[in-house]
mmCIF file of the N, C-alpha and C atoms, coordinates in Angstrom:
data_MODEL
# 
_entry.id   MODEL 
# 
loop_
_atom_site.group_PDB 
_atom_site.id 
_atom_site.type_symbol 
_atom_site.label_atom_id 
_atom_site.label_alt_id 
_atom_site.label_comp_id 
_atom_site.label_asym_id 
_atom_site.label_entity_id 
_atom_site.label_seq_id 
_atom_site.pdbx_PDB_ins_code 
_atom_site.Cartn_x 
_atom_site.Cartn_y 
_atom_site.Cartn_z 
_atom_site.occupancy 
_atom_site.B_iso_or_equiv 
_atom_site.pdbx_formal_charge 
_atom_site.auth_seq_id 
_atom_site.auth_comp_id 
_atom_site.auth_asym_id 
_atom_site.auth_atom_id 
_atom_site.pdbx_PDB_model_num 
ATOM 1   N N  . MET A 1 1  ? -70.337 -27.057 14.180 1.00 0.00 ? 1  MET A N  1 
ATOM 2   C CA . MET A 1 1  ? -68.978 -27.000 13.681 1.00 0.00 ? 1  MET A CA 1 
ATOM 3   C C  . MET A 1 1  ? -68.429 -25.599 13.887 1.00 0.00 ? 1  MET A C  1 
ATOM 4   N N  . SER A 1 2  ? -67.165 -25.529 14.172 1.00 0.00 ? 2  SER A N  1 
ATOM 5   C CA . SER A 1 2  ? -66.497 -24.261 14.444 1.00 0.00 ? 2  SER A CA 1 
ATOM 6   C C  . SER A 1 2  ? -66.200 -23.515 13.145 1.00 0.00 ? 2  SER A C  1 
ATOM 7   N N  . ASP A 1 3  ? -66.272 -22.177 13.217 1.00 0.00 ? 3  ASP A N  1 
ATOM 8   C CA . ASP A 1 3  ? -65.877 -21.358 12.070 1.00 0.00 ? 3  ASP A CA 1 
ATOM 9   C C  . ASP A 1 3  ? -64.364 -21.322 11.923 1.00 0.00 ? 3  ASP A C  1 
ATOM 10  N N  . VAL A 1 4  ? -63.667 -21.452 13.049 1.00 0.00 ? 4  VAL A N  1 
ATOM 11  C CA . VAL A 1 4  ? -62.207 -21.372 13.059 1.00 0.00 ? 4  VAL A CA 1 
ATOM 12  C C  . VAL A 1 4  ? -61.655 -22.546 13.852 1.00 0.00 ? 4  VAL A C  1 
ATOM 13  N N  . ILE A 1 5  ? -60.610 -23.155 13.350 1.00 0.00 ? 5  ILE A N  1 
ATOM 14  C CA . ILE A 1 5  ? -59.883 -24.195 14.079 1.00 0.00 ? 5  ILE A CA 1 
ATOM 15  C C  . ILE A 1 5  ? -58.435 -23.757 14.132 1.00 0.00 ? 5  ILE A C  1 
ATOM 16  N N  . ASN A 1 6  ? -57.887 -23.621 15.343 1.00 0.00 ? 6  ASN A N  1 
ATOM 17  C CA . ASN A 1 6  ? -56.479 -23.287 15.517 1.00 0.00 ? 6  ASN A CA 1 
ATOM 18  C C  . ASN A 1 6  ? -55.712 -24.555 15.826 1.00 0.00 ? 6  ASN A C  1 
ATOM 19  N N  . VAL A 1 7  ? -54.575 -24.742 15.163 1.00 0.00 ? 7  VAL A N  1 
ATOM 20  C CA . VAL A 1 7  ? -53.734 -25.905 15.383 1.00 0.00 ? 7  VAL A CA 1 
ATOM 21  C C  . VAL A 1 7  ? -52.326 -25.407 15.708 1.00 0.00 ? 7  VAL A C  1 
ATOM 22  N N  . ILE A 1 8  ? -51.817 -25.809 16.867 1.00 0.00 ? 8  ILE A N  1 
ATOM 23  C CA . ILE A 1 8  ? -50.455 -25.469 17.260 1.00 0.00 ? 8  ILE A CA 1 
ATOM 24  C C  . ILE A 1 8  ? -49.578 -26.655 16.900 1.00 0.00 ? 8  ILE A C  1 
ATOM 25  N N  . ILE A 1 9  ? -48.535 -26.395 16.098 1.00 0.00 ? 9  ILE A N  1 
ATOM 26  C CA . ILE A 1 9  ? -47.666 -27.471 15.622 1.00 0.00 ? 9  ILE A CA 1 
ATOM 27  C C  . ILE A 1 9  ? -46.202 -27.133 15.884 1.00 0.00 ? 9  ILE A C  1 
ATOM 28  N N  . ASN A 1 10 ? -45.384 -28.162 15.871 1.00 0.00 ? 10 ASN A N  1 
ATOM 29  C CA . ASN A 1 10 ? -43.944 -27.990 15.848 1.00 0.00 ? 10 ASN A CA 1 
ATOM 30  C C  . ASN A 1 10 ? -43.593 -27.760 14.384 1.00 0.00 ? 10 ASN A C  1 
ATOM 31  N N  . THR A 1 11 ? -43.091 -26.573 14.052 1.00 0.00 ? 11 THR A N  1 
ATOM 32  C CA . THR A 1 11 ? -42.846 -26.238 12.646 1.00 0.00 ? 11 THR A CA 1 
ATOM 33  C C  . THR A 1 11 ? -41.731 -27.066 12.018 1.00 0.00 ? 11 THR A C  1 
ATOM 34  N N  . GLU A 1 12 ? -40.850 -27.645 12.835 1.00 0.00 ? 12 GLU A N  1 
ATOM 35  C CA . GLU A 1 12 ? -39.776 -28.472 12.288 1.00 0.00 ? 12 GLU A CA 1 
ATOM 36  C C  . GLU A 1 12 ? -40.246 -29.874 11.941 1.00 0.00 ? 12 GLU A C  1 
ATOM 37  N N  . THR A 1 13 ? -41.136 -30.441 12.765 1.00 0.00 ? 13 THR A N  1 
ATOM 38  C CA . THR A 1 13 ? -41.552 -31.828 12.566 1.00 0.00 ? 13 THR A CA 1 
ATOM 39  C C  . THR A 1 13 ? -42.971 -31.971 12.042 1.00 0.00 ? 13 THR A C  1 
ATOM 40  N N  . GLY A 1 14 ? -43.790 -30.919 12.201 1.00 0.00 ? 14 GLY A N  1 
ATOM 41  C CA . GLY A 1 14 ? -45.194 -31.014 11.820 1.00 0.00 ? 14 GLY A CA 1 
ATOM 42  C C  . GLY A 1 14 ? -46.055 -31.668 12.879 1.00 0.00 ? 14 GLY A C  1 
ATOM 43  N N  . GLN A 1 15 ? -45.453 -32.048 14.030 1.00 0.00 ? 15 GLN A N  1 
ATOM 44  C CA . GLN A 1 15 ? -46.216 -32.685 15.106 1.00 0.00 ? 15 GLN A CA 1 
ATOM 45  C C  . GLN A 1 15 ? -47.282 -31.728 15.625 1.00 0.00 ? 15 GLN A C  1 
ATOM 46  N N  . VAL A 1 16 ? -48.503 -32.227 15.752 1.00 0.00 ? 16 VAL A N  1 
ATOM 47  C CA . VAL A 1 16 ? -49.593 -31.434 16.314 1.00 0.00 ? 16 VAL A CA 1 
ATOM 48  C C  . VAL A 1 16 ? -49.441 -31.431 17.831 1.00 0.00 ? 16 VAL A C  1 
ATOM 49  N N  . ILE A 1 17 ? -49.395 -30.234 18.416 1.00 0.00 ? 17 ILE A N  1 
ATOM 50  C CA . ILE A 1 17 ? -49.273 -30.084 19.857 1.00 0.00 ? 17 ILE A CA 1 
ATOM 51  C C  . ILE A 1 17 ? -50.647 -29.856 20.471 1.00 0.00 ? 17 ILE A C  1 
ATOM 52  N N  . ALA A 1 18 ? -51.469 -29.001 19.838 1.00 0.00 ? 18 ALA A N  1 
ATOM 53  C CA . ALA A 1 18 ? -52.807 -28.731 20.365 1.00 0.00 ? 18 ALA A CA 1 
ATOM 54  C C  . ALA A 1 18 ? -53.729 -28.283 19.245 1.00 0.00 ? 18 ALA A C  1 
ATOM 55  N N  . ILE A 1 19 ? -55.008 -28.581 19.420 1.00 0.00 ? 19 ILE A N  1 
ATOM 56  C CA . ILE A 1 19 ? -56.055 -28.134 18.504 1.00 0.00 ? 19 ILE A CA 1 
ATOM 57  C C  . ILE A 1 19 ? -57.081 -27.388 19.345 1.00 0.00 ? 19 ILE A C  1 
ATOM 58  N N  . GLN A 1 20 ? -57.515 -26.224 18.858 1.00 0.00 ? 20 GLN A N  1 
ATOM 59  C CA . GLN A 1 20 ? -58.530 -25.444 19.575 1.00 0.00 ? 20 GLN A CA 1 
ATOM 60  C C  . GLN A 1 20 ? -59.701 -25.188 18.649 1.00 0.00 ? 20 GLN A C  1 
ATOM 61  N N  . MET A 1 21 ? -60.882 -25.662 19.077 1.00 0.00 ? 21 MET A N  1 
ATOM 62  C CA . MET A 1 21 ? -62.122 -25.442 18.347 1.00 0.00 ? 21 MET A CA 1 
ATOM 63  C C  . MET A 1 21 ? -63.124 -24.884 19.333 1.00 0.00 ? 21 MET A C  1 
ATOM 64  N N  . ASN A 1 22 ? -63.691 -23.722 19.017 1.00 0.00 ? 22 ASN A N  1 
ATOM 65  C CA . ASN A 1 22 ? -64.594 -23.046 19.946 1.00 0.00 ? 22 ASN A CA 1 
ATOM 66  C C  . ASN A 1 22 ? -63.863 -22.867 21.280 1.00 0.00 ? 22 ASN A C  1 
ATOM 67  N N  . ASP A 1 23 ? -64.421 -23.365 22.359 1.00 0.00 ? 23 ASP A N  1 
ATOM 68  C CA . ASP A 1 23 ? -63.775 -23.242 23.668 1.00 0.00 ? 23 ASP A CA 1 
ATOM 69  C C  . ASP A 1 23 ? -63.159 -24.552 24.133 1.00 0.00 ? 23 ASP A C  1 
ATOM 70  N N  . GLU A 1 24 ? -62.969 -25.498 23.216 1.00 0.00 ? 24 GLU A N  1 
ATOM 71  C CA . GLU A 1 24 ? -62.399 -26.791 23.570 1.00 0.00 ? 24 GLU A CA 1 
ATOM 72  C C  . GLU A 1 24 ? -60.992 -26.935 23.018 1.00 0.00 ? 24 GLU A C  1 
ATOM 73  N N  . TYR A 1 25 ? -60.125 -27.564 23.814 1.00 0.00 ? 25 TYR A N  1 
ATOM 74  C CA . TYR A 1 25 ? -58.759 -27.836 23.392 1.00 0.00 ? 25 TYR A CA 1 
ATOM 75  C C  . TYR A 1 25 ? -58.518 -29.333 23.412 1.00 0.00 ? 25 TYR A C  1 
ATOM 76  N N  . ILE A 1 26 ? -57.799 -29.822 22.437 1.00 0.00 ? 26 ILE A N  1 
ATOM 77  C CA . ILE A 1 26 ? -57.308 -31.193 22.418 1.00 0.00 ? 26 ILE A CA 1 
ATOM 78  C C  . ILE A 1 26 ? -55.792 -31.060 22.441 1.00 0.00 ? 26 ILE A C  1 
ATOM 79  N N  . VAL A 1 27 ? -55.159 -31.642 23.461 1.00 0.00 ? 27 VAL A N  1 
ATOM 80  C CA . VAL A 1 27 ? -53.723 -31.490 23.653 1.00 0.00 ? 27 VAL A CA 1 
ATOM 81  C C  . VAL A 1 27 ? -53.057 -32.847 23.493 1.00 0.00 ? 27 VAL A C  1 
ATOM 82  N N  . SER A 1 28 ? -51.943 -32.874 22.754 1.00 0.00 ? 28 SER A N  1 
ATOM 83  C CA . SER A 1 28 ? -51.211 -34.118 22.543 1.00 0.00 ? 28 SER A CA 1 
ATOM 84  C C  . SER A 1 28 ? -50.647 -34.653 23.849 1.00 0.00 ? 28 SER A C  1 
ATOM 85  N N  . PRO A 1 29 ? -50.483 -35.967 23.948 1.00 0.00 ? 29 PRO A N  1 
ATOM 86  C CA . PRO A 1 29 ? -49.886 -36.557 25.150 1.00 0.00 ? 29 PRO A CA 1 
ATOM 87  C C  . PRO A 1 29 ? -48.507 -35.944 25.421 1.00 0.00 ? 29 PRO A C  1 
ATOM 88  N N  . GLY A 1 30 ? -48.223 -35.714 26.680 1.00 0.00 ? 30 GLY A N  1 
ATOM 89  C CA . GLY A 1 30 ? -46.946 -35.117 27.060 1.00 0.00 ? 30 GLY A CA 1 
ATOM 90  C C  . GLY A 1 30 ? -46.989 -33.601 27.140 1.00 0.00 ? 30 GLY A C  1 
ATOM 91  N N  . PHE A 1 31 ? -48.101 -33.004 26.707 1.00 0.00 ? 31 PHE A N  1 
ATOM 92  C CA . PHE A 1 31 ? -48.286 -31.565 26.772 1.00 0.00 ? 31 PHE A CA 1 
ATOM 93  C C  . PHE A 1 31 ? -49.479 -31.285 27.666 1.00 0.00 ? 31 PHE A C  1 
ATOM 94  N N  . GLY A 1 32 ? -49.559 -30.061 28.173 1.00 0.00 ? 32 GLY A N  1 
ATOM 95  C CA . GLY A 1 32 ? -50.672 -29.702 29.033 1.00 0.00 ? 32 GLY A CA 1 
ATOM 96  C C  . GLY A 1 32 ? -51.187 -28.318 28.690 1.00 0.00 ? 32 GLY A C  1 
ATOM 97  N N  . LEU A 1 33 ? -52.332 -27.995 29.232 1.00 0.00 ? 33 LEU A N  1 
ATOM 98  C CA . LEU A 1 33 ? -52.937 -26.680 29.043 1.00 0.00 ? 33 LEU A CA 1 
ATOM 99  C C  . LEU A 1 33 ? -53.053 -26.028 30.408 1.00 0.00 ? 33 LEU A C  1 
ATOM 100 N N  . VAL A 1 34 ? -52.546 -24.808 30.536 1.00 0.00 ? 34 VAL A N  1 
ATOM 101 C CA . VAL A 1 34 ? -52.631 -24.059 31.782 1.00 0.00 ? 34 VAL A CA 1 
ATOM 102 C C  . VAL A 1 34 ? -53.519 -22.859 31.524 1.00 0.00 ? 34 VAL A C  1 
ATOM 103 N N  . HIS A 1 35 ? -54.491 -22.652 32.396 1.00 0.00 ? 35 HIS A N  1 
ATOM 104 C CA . HIS A 1 35 ? -55.477 -21.592 32.213 1.00 0.00 ? 35 HIS A CA 1 
ATOM 105 C C  . HIS A 1 35 ? -55.277 -20.521 33.278 1.00 0.00 ? 35 HIS A C  1 
ATOM 106 N N  . PHE A 1 36 ? -55.230 -19.256 32.867 1.00 0.00 ? 36 PHE A N  1 
ATOM 107 C CA . PHE A 1 36 ? -55.104 -18.135 33.784 1.00 0.00 ? 36 PHE A CA 1 
ATOM 108 C C  . PHE A 1 36 ? -56.324 -17.239 33.624 1.00 0.00 ? 36 PHE A C  1 
ATOM 109 N N  . GLU A 1 37 ? -56.940 -16.879 34.732 1.00 0.00 ? 37 GLU A N  1 
ATOM 110 C CA . GLU A 1 37 ? -58.099 -15.997 34.731 1.00 0.00 ? 37 GLU A CA 1 
ATOM 111 C C  . GLU A 1 37 ? -57.645 -14.540 34.783 1.00 0.00 ? 37 GLU A C  1 
ATOM 112 N N  . ASN A 1 38 ? -58.576 -13.612 34.527 1.00 0.00 ? 38 ASN A N  1 
ATOM 113 C CA . ASN A 1 38 ? -58.286 -12.186 34.656 1.00 0.00 ? 38 ASN A CA 1 
ATOM 114 C C  . ASN A 1 38 ? -57.734 -11.898 36.043 1.00 0.00 ? 38 ASN A C  1 
ATOM 115 N N  . GLY A 1 39 ? -56.720 -11.050 36.110 1.00 0.00 ? 39 GLY A N  1 
ATOM 116 C CA . GLY A 1 39 ? -56.109 -10.691 37.387 1.00 0.00 ? 39 GLY A CA 1 
ATOM 117 C C  . GLY A 1 39 ? -54.862 -11.485 37.708 1.00 0.00 ? 39 GLY A C  1 
ATOM 118 N N  . VAL A 1 40 ? -54.585 -12.522 36.912 1.00 0.00 ? 40 VAL A N  1 
ATOM 119 C CA . VAL A 1 40 ? -53.381 -13.330 37.113 1.00 0.00 ? 40 VAL A CA 1 
ATOM 120 C C  . VAL A 1 40 ? -52.728 -13.544 35.755 1.00 0.00 ? 40 VAL A C  1 
ATOM 121 N N  . GLU A 1 41 ? -51.423 -13.245 35.673 1.00 0.00 ? 41 GLU A N  1 
ATOM 122 C CA . GLU A 1 41 ? -50.689 -13.426 34.413 1.00 0.00 ? 41 GLU A CA 1 
ATOM 123 C C  . GLU A 1 41 ? -49.513 -14.365 34.630 1.00 0.00 ? 41 GLU A C  1 
ATOM 124 N N  . PRO A 1 42 ? -49.223 -15.212 33.652 1.00 0.00 ? 42 PRO A N  1 
ATOM 125 C CA . PRO A 1 42 ? -48.073 -16.121 33.779 1.00 0.00 ? 42 PRO A CA 1 
ATOM 126 C C  . PRO A 1 42 ? -46.754 -15.361 33.624 1.00 0.00 ? 42 PRO A C  1 
ATOM 127 N N  . VAL A 1 43 ? -45.687 -15.965 34.127 1.00 0.00 ? 43 VAL A N  1 
ATOM 128 C CA . VAL A 1 43 ? -44.336 -15.436 33.958 1.00 0.00 ? 43 VAL A CA 1 
ATOM 129 C C  . VAL A 1 43 ? -43.583 -16.429 33.075 1.00 0.00 ? 43 VAL A C  1 
ATOM 130 N N  . PHE A 1 44 ? -42.954 -15.915 32.028 1.00 0.00 ? 44 PHE A N  1 
ATOM 131 C CA . PHE A 1 44 ? -42.233 -16.776 31.088 1.00 0.00 ? 44 PHE A CA 1 
ATOM 132 C C  . PHE A 1 44 ? -40.727 -16.577 31.222 1.00 0.00 ? 44 PHE A C  1 
ATOM 133 N N  . THR A 1 45 ? -39.989 -17.578 30.819 1.00 0.00 ? 45 THR A N  1 
ATOM 134 C CA . THR A 1 45 ? -38.536 -17.517 30.770 1.00 0.00 ? 45 THR A CA 1 
ATOM 135 C C  . THR A 1 45 ? -38.106 -18.228 29.495 1.00 0.00 ? 45 THR A C  1 
ATOM 136 N N  . ASP A 1 46 ? -36.890 -17.980 29.040 1.00 0.00 ? 46 ASP A N  1 
ATOM 137 C CA . ASP A 1 46 ? -36.397 -18.675 27.853 1.00 0.00 ? 46 ASP A CA 1 
ATOM 138 C C  . ASP A 1 46 ? -35.008 -19.220 28.120 1.00 0.00 ? 46 ASP A C  1 
ATOM 139 N N  . ASP A 1 47 ? -34.567 -20.122 27.247 1.00 0.00 ? 47 ASP A N  1 
ATOM 140 C CA . ASP A 1 47 ? -33.230 -20.681 27.383 1.00 0.00 ? 47 ASP A CA 1 
ATOM 141 C C  . ASP A 1 47 ? -32.314 -20.108 26.308 1.00 0.00 ? 47 ASP A C  1 
ATOM 142 N N  . GLU A 1 48 ? -31.096 -20.603 26.261 1.00 0.00 ? 48 GLU A N  1 
ATOM 143 C CA . GLU A 1 48 ? -30.099 -20.079 25.319 1.00 0.00 ? 48 GLU A CA 1 
ATOM 144 C C  . GLU A 1 48 ? -30.446 -20.353 23.855 1.00 0.00 ? 48 GLU A C  1 
ATOM 145 N N  . HIS A 1 49 ? -31.407 -21.237 23.613 1.00 0.00 ? 49 HIS A N  1 
ATOM 146 C CA . HIS A 1 49 ? -31.818 -21.555 22.247 1.00 0.00 ? 49 HIS A CA 1 
ATOM 147 C C  . HIS A 1 49 ? -33.073 -20.797 21.824 1.00 0.00 ? 49 HIS A C  1 
ATOM 148 N N  . GLY A 1 50 ? -33.608 -19.965 22.726 1.00 0.00 ? 50 GLY A N  1 
ATOM 149 C CA . GLY A 1 50 ? -34.805 -19.192 22.414 1.00 0.00 ? 50 GLY A CA 1 
ATOM 150 C C  . GLY A 1 50 ? -36.106 -19.923 22.683 1.00 0.00 ? 50 GLY A C  1 
ATOM 151 N N  . ASN A 1 51 ? -36.038 -21.105 23.319 1.00 0.00 ? 51 ASN A N  1 
ATOM 152 C CA . ASN A 1 51 ? -37.253 -21.837 23.672 1.00 0.00 ? 51 ASN A CA 1 
ATOM 153 C C  . ASN A 1 51 ? -37.935 -21.139 24.841 1.00 0.00 ? 51 ASN A C  1 
ATOM 154 N N  . LEU A 1 52 ? -39.240 -20.965 24.752 1.00 0.00 ? 52 LEU A N  1 
ATOM 155 C CA . LEU A 1 52 ? -40.014 -20.257 25.763 1.00 0.00 ? 52 LEU A CA 1 
ATOM 156 C C  . LEU A 1 52 ? -40.639 -21.253 26.734 1.00 0.00 ? 52 LEU A C  1 
ATOM 157 N N  . TYR A 1 53 ? -40.533 -20.955 28.025 1.00 0.00 ? 53 TYR A N  1 
ATOM 158 C CA . TYR A 1 53 ? -41.061 -21.827 29.069 1.00 0.00 ? 53 TYR A CA 1 
ATOM 159 C C  . TYR A 1 53 ? -41.899 -21.020 30.046 1.00 0.00 ? 53 TYR A C  1 
ATOM 160 N N  . LEU A 1 54 ? -42.858 -21.690 30.673 1.00 0.00 ? 54 LEU A N  1 
ATOM 161 C CA . LEU A 1 54 ? -43.624 -21.125 31.762 1.00 0.00 ? 54 LEU A CA 1 
ATOM 162 C C  . LEU A 1 54 ? -42.768 -21.269 33.014 1.00 0.00 ? 54 LEU A C  1 
ATOM 163 N N  . LYS A 1 55 ? -42.503 -20.160 33.687 1.00 0.00 ? 55 LYS A N  1 
ATOM 164 C CA . LYS A 1 55 ? -41.667 -20.204 34.888 1.00 0.00 ? 55 LYS A CA 1 
ATOM 165 C C  . LYS A 1 55 ? -42.478 -20.858 36.009 1.00 0.00 ? 55 LYS A C  1 
ATOM 166 N N  . PRO A 1 56 ? -41.964 -21.944 36.595 1.00 0.00 ? 56 PRO A N  1 
ATOM 167 C CA . PRO A 1 56 ? -42.739 -22.661 37.613 1.00 0.00 ? 56 PRO A CA 1 
ATOM 168 C C  . PRO A 1 56 ? -42.937 -21.825 38.874 1.00 0.00 ? 56 PRO A C  1 
ATOM 169 N N  . ASN A 1 57 ? -44.115 -21.947 39.443 1.00 0.00 ? 57 ASN A N  1 
ATOM 170 C CA . ASN A 1 57 ? -44.456 -21.296 40.710 1.00 0.00 ? 57 ASN A CA 1 
ATOM 171 C C  . ASN A 1 57 ? -44.291 -19.779 40.674 1.00 0.00 ? 57 ASN A C  1 
ATOM 172 N N  . ALA A 1 58 ? -44.494 -19.173 39.517 1.00 0.00 ? 58 ALA A N  1 
ATOM 173 C CA . ALA A 1 58 ? -44.385 -17.717 39.404 1.00 0.00 ? 58 ALA A CA 1 
ATOM 174 C C  . ALA A 1 58 ? -45.566 -17.183 38.613 1.00 0.00 ? 58 ALA A C  1 
ATOM 175 N N  . MET A 1 59 ? -46.179 -16.128 39.122 1.00 0.00 ? 59 MET A N  1 
ATOM 176 C CA . MET A 1 59 ? -47.252 -15.452 38.405 1.00 0.00 ? 59 MET A CA 1 
ATOM 177 C C  . MET A 1 59 ? -47.324 -14.022 38.892 1.00 0.00 ? 59 MET A C  1 
ATOM 178 N N  . VAL A 1 60 ? -47.902 -13.160 38.086 1.00 0.00 ? 60 VAL A N  1 
ATOM 179 C CA . VAL A 1 60 ? -48.092 -11.761 38.431 1.00 0.00 ? 60 VAL A CA 1 
ATOM 180 C C  . VAL A 1 60 ? -49.567 -11.554 38.737 1.00 0.00 ? 60 VAL A C  1 
ATOM 181 N N  . ILE A 1 61 ? -49.842 -11.042 39.916 1.00 0.00 ? 61 ILE A N  1 
ATOM 182 C CA . ILE A 1 61 ? -51.218 -10.744 40.320 1.00 0.00 ? 61 ILE A CA 1 
ATOM 183 C C  . ILE A 1 61 ? -51.500 -9.306  39.918 1.00 0.00 ? 61 ILE A C  1 
ATOM 184 N N  . THR A 1 62 ? -52.458 -9.102  39.020 1.00 0.00 ? 62 THR A N  1 
ATOM 185 C CA . THR A 1 62 ? -52.748 -7.752  38.518 1.00 0.00 ? 62 THR A CA 1 
ATOM 186 C C  . THR A 1 62 ? -54.075 -7.230  39.042 1.00 0.00 ? 62 THR A C  1 
ATOM 187 N N  . ASP A 1 63 ? -54.792 -8.038  39.793 1.00 0.00 ? 63 ASP A N  1 
ATOM 188 C CA . ASP A 1 63 ? -56.089 -7.632  40.331 1.00 0.00 ? 63 ASP A CA 1 
ATOM 189 C C  . ASP A 1 63 ? -55.956 -7.518  41.842 1.00 0.00 ? 63 ASP A C  1 
ATOM 190 N N  . TYR A 1 64 ? -55.716 -6.332  42.329 1.00 0.00 ? 64 TYR A N  1 
ATOM 191 C CA . TYR A 1 64 ? -55.504 -6.156  43.764 1.00 0.00 ? 64 TYR A CA 1 
ATOM 192 C C  . TYR A 1 64 ? -56.836 -5.956  44.399 1.00 0.00 ? 64 TYR A C  1 
# 
């Protein structure tokens, strides 16, 4: 059993988006998990409502 369980929720509805225990993730249907290794960082963008999104087809390479 894990010492810590992280749960990502929608604070307005209480909907569970993802659960993380140890190195395992359980993701709700309609959501996905994107993994980035050392040397590659995601690029984010937001909309007029402050919602944060992963910018498609964009990443920063930090390991030359």
